[in-house]
C-alpha positions in Angstrom: -23.6 0.1 -48.5 -23.9 3.2 -46.3 -26.6 1.4 -44.2 -24.3 -1.5 -43.4 -21.7 1.0 -42.0 -24.3 2.5 -39.7 -25.3 -0.9 -38.5 -21.7 -1.8 -37.9 -21.1 1.4 -35.9 -24.2 0.7 -33.8 -23.0 -2.9 -33.1 -19.6 -1.6 -32.2 -21.0 1.1 -29.8 -23.2 -1.5 -28.1 -20.1 -3.8 -27.7 -18.1 -0.9 -26.2 -20.8 -0.2 -23.7 -21.0 -3.9 -22.8 -17.3 -3.9 -22.2 -17.5 -0.8 -20.0 -20.3 -2.3 -18.0 -18.5 -5.5 -17.6 -15.4 -3.6 -16.3 -17.6 -1.6 -13.9 -19.4 -4.7 -12.6 -16.0 -6.4 -12.0 -14.7 -3.4 -10.1 -17.8 -3.3 -7.9 -17.6 -7.0 -7.3 -14.0 -6.8 -6.1 -14.7 -3.8 -3.9 -17.7 -5.6 -2.3 -15.7 -8.8 -1.8 -12.8 -6.9 -0.3 -14.9 -5.2 2.4 -17.3 -8.1 3.0 -15.9 -9.1 6.4 -16.0 -5.5 7.7 -19.6 -4.9 6.5 -20.8 -8.2 7.9 -19.1 -7.6 11.3 -20.4 -4.1 11.7 -23.9 -5.0 10.6 -24.1 -7.8 13.1 -22.7 -5.6 15.8 -25.1 -2.7 15.1 -28.1 -4.9 14.7 -27.4 -6.5 18.1 -26.9 -3.1 19.6 -30.1 -1.7 18.2 -32.2 -4.7 19.3 -30.5 -4.6 22.8 -31.3 -0.9 23.1 -34.9 -1.4 21.9 -35.6 -4.2 24.4 -33.9 -2.3 27.1 -36.0 0.8 26.4 -39.2 -1.3 26.4 -38.5 -3.1 29.7 -36.8 -0.6 31.9 -39.2 1.6 33.9 -36.9 4.6 34.0 -36.9 4.9 30.2 -40.7 5.1 29.9 -40.4 8.8 29.1 -38.6 8.1 25.8 -41.1 8.7 22.9 -42.4 5.6 21.1 -41.2 7.0 17.8 -37.6 6.8 19.0 -38.1 3.2 20.1 -39.6 2.3 16.7 -36.8 3.9 14.9 -34.2 1.9 16.9 -36.2 -1.2 16.0 -36.3 -0.3 12.3 -32.5 0.3 12.3 -32.0 -3.1 13.9 -34.1 -4.7 11.1 -32.2 -2.8 8.4 -28.8 -3.9 9.7 -30.1 -7.5 10.0 -31.2 -7.4 6.4 -27.8 -6.1 5.3 -26.2 -9.0 7.1 -28.5 -11.5 5.5 -28.5 -10.2 1.9 -25.0 -8.8 1.5 -23.8 -12.0 -0.1 -26.6 -11.9 -2.6 -25.4 -8.5 -3.6 -21.9 -9.9 -4.1 -23.3 -12.7 -6.2 -25.3 -10.2 -8.3 -22.1 -8.4 -9.4 -20.1 -11.7 -9.9 -18.4 -11.7 -13.3 -19.7 -14.2 -15.8 -16.6 -16.3 -16.1 -16.0 -16.6 -12.4 -17.7 -18.9 -9.9 -17.1 -18.3 -6.2 -18.2 -19.8 -2.9 -18.5 -17.5 0.1 -18.1 -18.9 3.7 -19.4 -17.3 6.8 
């Protein structure tokens, strides 16, 4: 009889953790959904700016003194912001609650 009580307590503790994680996932989902437009807009803008600076630095002769490491870092930041723009919606779908189905438009 004592063993059943321990098992019951363990099941209840797991259920409480599941409820807490569901609540946290729902909060994260709503925060990500609320700032979606801002994140997508800024990531597009910053990616375009980084690529524009990179190609400007590579083609202009007066910027040839800029180290190659700086040019590569600008290119990498452009790629990172592009990836954020592409995969942000997948992150939103990852935190989507189980009983909710959404469709995101660009």
